[in-house]
C-alpha positions in Angstrom: 94.8 84.8 111.7 96.0 87.2 109.0 94.7 86.9 105.5 97.6 88.9 104.0 99.5 86.6 101.7 102.6 88.6 102.1 102.6 88.0 105.8 101.9 84.3 105.3 104.3 83.7 102.4 107.4 85.7 103.2 109.2 86.7 106.3 110.0 90.4 105.9 113.4 91.9 106.9 113.5 93.7 110.2 115.4 96.7 108.9 118.7 98.3 110.1 118.0 100.2 113.3 121.7 100.4 114.3 122.5 102.2 111.0 119.5 104.6 111.5 120.7 105.4 115.1 124.3 105.7 113.8 123.2 108.3 111.1 121.4 110.4 113.8 124.5 110.2 116.0 126.7 111.3 113.0 124.4 114.3 112.4 124.6 115.3 116.0 128.4 115.0 116.0 128.7 117.1 112.9 126.5 119.8 114.5 128.7 119.8 117.6 131.8 120.1 115.4 130.2 123.0 113.6 129.4 124.7 116.9 133.0 124.3 118.0 134.6 125.6 114.8 132.2 128.1 113.3 130.8 131.1 115.2 127.0 131.4 115.0 126.7 127.8 113.6 123.9 127.1 116.1 122.2 130.4 115.9 118.4 130.3 115.6 118.4 131.5 112.0 121.1 129.0 111.0 119.3 126.1 112.6 116.0 127.1 110.8 117.9 127.2 107.5 119.4 123.8 108.0 116.0 122.3 109.0 114.4 123.8 105.8 117.1 122.5 103.6 117.1 119.1 105.2 113.3 118.9 104.9 113.4 119.7 101.2 116.1 117.0 100.6 114.1 114.5 102.7 110.9 115.2 100.7 112.8 114.6 97.4 114.2 111.4 98.9 110.9 109.8 99.8 110.5 108.4 96.3 114.2 107.3 96.1 113.7 105.4 99.4 110.6 103.5 98.1 112.3 102.7 94.8 115.6 101.5 96.4 113.6 99.3 98.8 111.9 97.6 95.9 115.2 97.0 94.3 115.5 99.8 91.8 117.0 103.3 91.5 115.5 106.5 90.2 117.8 108.9 88.3 114.9 110.9 86.9 114.2 112.7 90.3 116.3 115.8 89.5 114.7 116.1 86.1 111.2 115.8 87.5 112.1 118.4 90.2 113.2 120.8 87.5 110.1 120.0 85.4 107.7 120.7 88.3 109.6 123.8 89.2 109.4 125.3 85.7 105.9 124.2 84.8 104.4 125.4 88.0 106.0 128.8 87.7 105.3 129.2 84.0 101.6 128.3 84.3 101.0 130.3 87.5 102.7 133.2 85.8 100.3 132.9 82.9 97.3 133.4 85.2 96.2 129.8 85.9 95.0 129.2 89.5 97.7 127.6 91.5 95.5 124.8 92.8 94.9 123.8 89.2 98.6 124.1 88.4 99.6 121.9 91.3 97.1 119.2 90.4 98.2 119.3 86.8 101.9 119.0 87.8 101.1 116.2 90.1 99.2 114.2 87.5 101.9 114.7 84.9 104.5 113.6 87.4 102.6 110.5 88.2 102.4 109.7 84.5 106.2 110.2 84.2 106.9 107.9 87.1 104.5 105.3 86.0 106.2 105.2 82.6 109.5 104.7 84.4 108.2 101.8 86.4 106.2 100.1 83.7 109.1 100.2 81.2 111.6 98.9 83.8 109.5 96.0 85.0 107.5 95.3 81.9 110.4 95.2 79.5 113.0 94.1 82.1 115.3 97.1 81.5 117.4 98.3 84.3 115.8 101.3 85.9 119.0 103.2 85.9 118.8 103.3 82.1 115.1 103.9 81.9 114.9 106.7 84.4 117.9 108.5 83.0 116.4 108.3 79.5 112.9 109.4 80.5 114.3 112.1 82.7 116.4 113.5 79.9 113.3 113.5 77.6 111.4 115.4 80.2 114.1 118.0 80.6 114.3 118.4 76.8 110.6 118.9 76.6 110.7 121.6 79.2 113.5 123.4 77.4 111.6 123.3 74.1 108.5 124.6 75.8 110.2 127.5 77.6 112.9 128.2 74.9 115.5 127.8 77.7 114.2 130.9 79.5 111.5 129.9 82.1 109.5 132.7 83.7 107.0 133.0 86.5 107.1 132.7 90.3 105.5 131.0 93.2 102.4 132.4 95.0 103.0 134.1 98.3 101.4 131.3 100.2 104.0 128.8 98.9 106.9 131.2 99.5 105.9 131.9 103.1 105.3 128.1 103.6 109.0 127.5 103.1 110.5 130.8 104.1 113.4 130.5 106.6 112.2 133.6 108.4 108.6 132.3 108.6 106.9 130.7 111.7 104.3 128.1 112.2 102.1 129.7 114.8 104.1 129.6 118.1 106.8 127.4 116.5 109.9 129.4 115.5 110.2 127.5 112.2 108.3 127.8 108.8 105.3 125.6 108.2 107.4 123.3 106.0 109.1 121.8 109.0 106.1 120.6 111.1 104.3 119.6 107.9 107.3 117.5 106.8 107.3 115.8 110.3 103.7 114.8 109.7 104.4 113.6 106.2 107.4 111.6 107.4 105.4 109.9 110.1 102.7 109.0 107.5 105.4 107.5 105.1 107.0 105.5 108.0 103.6 104.3 109.1 102.7 103.3 105.5 105.9 101.3 105.1 105.5 99.5 108.4 101.7 99.0 108.7 100.1 98.9 105.3 99.8 96.1 102.7 101.6 98.3 100.2 104.6 98.7 102.5 104.8 94.9 103.2 104.6 94.1 99.5 107.3 96.7 98.8 109.7 95.0 101.2 108.7 91.5 100.0 109.2 92.3 96.4 112.6 93.9 97.1 113.8 91.1 99.3 112.8 88.2 97.0 111.6 89.1 93.5 111.3 85.5 92.6 109.1 84.4 95.5 107.0 87.6 95.6 104.5 86.5 92.9 103.8 83.4 94.9 102.5 85.8 97.6 100.1 87.3 95.0 102.3 90.3 94.4 102.2 91.7 90.9 105.7 93.0 90.2 104.9 95.3 87.2 102.0 96.9 89.1 104.1 97.5 92.2 107.0 98.9 90.2 104.6 101.2 88.3 103.0 102.5 91.4 106.3 102.9 93.3 108.0 104.9 90.6 104.8 107.0 90.1 105.0 107.9 93.8 108.7 108.7 93.4 108.0 111.2 90.7 105.1 112.7 92.6 107.3 113.4 95.7 110.0 114.8 93.4 107.4 117.1 91.8 106.4 118.2 95.3 110.0 119.0 96.1 110.2 121.0 92.8 107.2 123.1 93.7 108.5 123.7 97.3 111.9 124.8 95.8 110.0 127.3 93.6 108.8 128.9 96.8 112.2 128.7 98.4 114.2 130.2 95.6 111.4 132.6 94.3 111.9 131.9 90.6 111.9 129.1 88.1 115.1 127.3 87.3 115.2 124.2 85.2 118.4 122.8 86.8 117.3 123.3 90.3 117.1 119.6 90.8 120.7 118.8 89.8 122.1 118.6 93.3 119.4 116.1 94.2 120.6 113.5 91.8 123.2 111.9 94.1 122.1 113.6 97.3 118.8 111.6 97.4 120.8 108.4 96.8 123.3 109.4 99.5 120.6 110.2 102.0 119.0 106.8 101.4 122.4 104.9 101.7 123.5 106.9 104.8 120.3 105.9 106.5 121.0 102.2 106.0 118.7 101.3 103.2 120.3 98.5 101.2 121.0 99.3 97.5 120.2 95.7 96.7 116.7 96.1 97.9 114.4 94.7 100.6 115.8 96.4 103.6 115.7 99.9 105.0 113.5 102.6 106.4 112.4 106.2 105.6 113.4 107.2 109.1 117.0 106.3 108.1 116.6 108.5 105.0 115.6 111.5 107.2 118.7 110.9 109.3 120.7 110.7 106.1 119.3 114.0 104.9 120.3 115.6 108.2 123.8 114.2 107.9 124.2 115.6 104.4 122.8 119.0 105.4 125.1 119.3 108.4 128.1 118.2 106.4 127.4 120.6 103.6 126.8 123.5 105.9 129.9 122.7 107.9 132.2 122.5 104.8 130.7 125.8 103.5 131.1 127.4 106.9 134.8 126.4 106.9 135.3 128.5 103.7 135.6 125.6 101.2 134.8 126.4 97.6 131.6 124.8 96.1 133.7 122.5 93.9 135.5 121.3 97.0 132.3 120.7 98.9 130.9 118.7 95.9 134.1 116.6 95.8 133.9 116.0 99.6 130.3 114.9 99.3 131.2 112.7 96.4 133.8 110.9 98.5 131.3 110.4 101.3 128.9 108.8 98.8 131.6 106.5 97.3 132.7 105.4 100.8 129.1 104.6 101.9 128.3 102.8 98.7 131.5 100.8 99.1 130.4 99.8 102.6 126.7 99.2 102.2 126.5 98.3 98.5 128.6 95.2 98.8 126.4 93.3 101.2 124.5 90.2 100.0 121.0 90.4 98.8 118.3 90.1 101.5 116.9 87.0 99.9 120.1 85.1 101.0 119.1 85.7 104.6 115.4 84.9 104.6 
């Protein structure tokens, strides 16, 4: 007999496997369309590039997935990505050991995310407002520190880790790809099999009943948003290796792409239902779509507009469903 009060007190949602499967099918169809319309679309280098780009987006979307499941949204992700990117490059360029730099960036990101969660849950302010405000403050602090001209670079180990031309031993992909697969498996396992994951779904599906199952909402929101910022910071450091130089606005494309990846994968914006596997599928769909549109010769502005239309369409479809608590 289980002693987990969440298991005894609340019936958790089973997820949306049909939407997850549908997202993977869409990604496959987009790839087939690209092969038919664009020469070299499925070349080895092109496939490696798409896997790297999709992995970076999926890493940045881990936190957004957790936050949306709990019933929130995190608009500070692009700001934290830029913060981590610039701070890591700047400090490493000043001679600090990269291990120390990475730990410091991680701790600061956890603090930023914890502040987001604590303010949202403790003061009952919508996370959209809180995360946007905190993210803007973080961006401003970075600009003041660097004077608007960040410097520095990533160590060779990080650059080779994400390099499209790199290989992970006998695998014809950089170490980022197999490492991400392991990370994704751990996240999926944590959501499905750990008390934290069960509490996350329980709180998102029925915030009113969750405290009766001994769940502390403020503590859960604080921890979840802290993890969101930590994974955003990880994406920022990886992007530093990918681009080779610091850039404070490097996270801007991830503002809506992380939300879109989550929604495409079937995670409900109202909270309580979804999976990280779906988010991975969503990241693949967005990467395939973006690559296809660019390959067809569309201008960046047109590509952004097309992606925006996709997001609007998906939010219109998935965002209108009733809250999970009406079905449990």
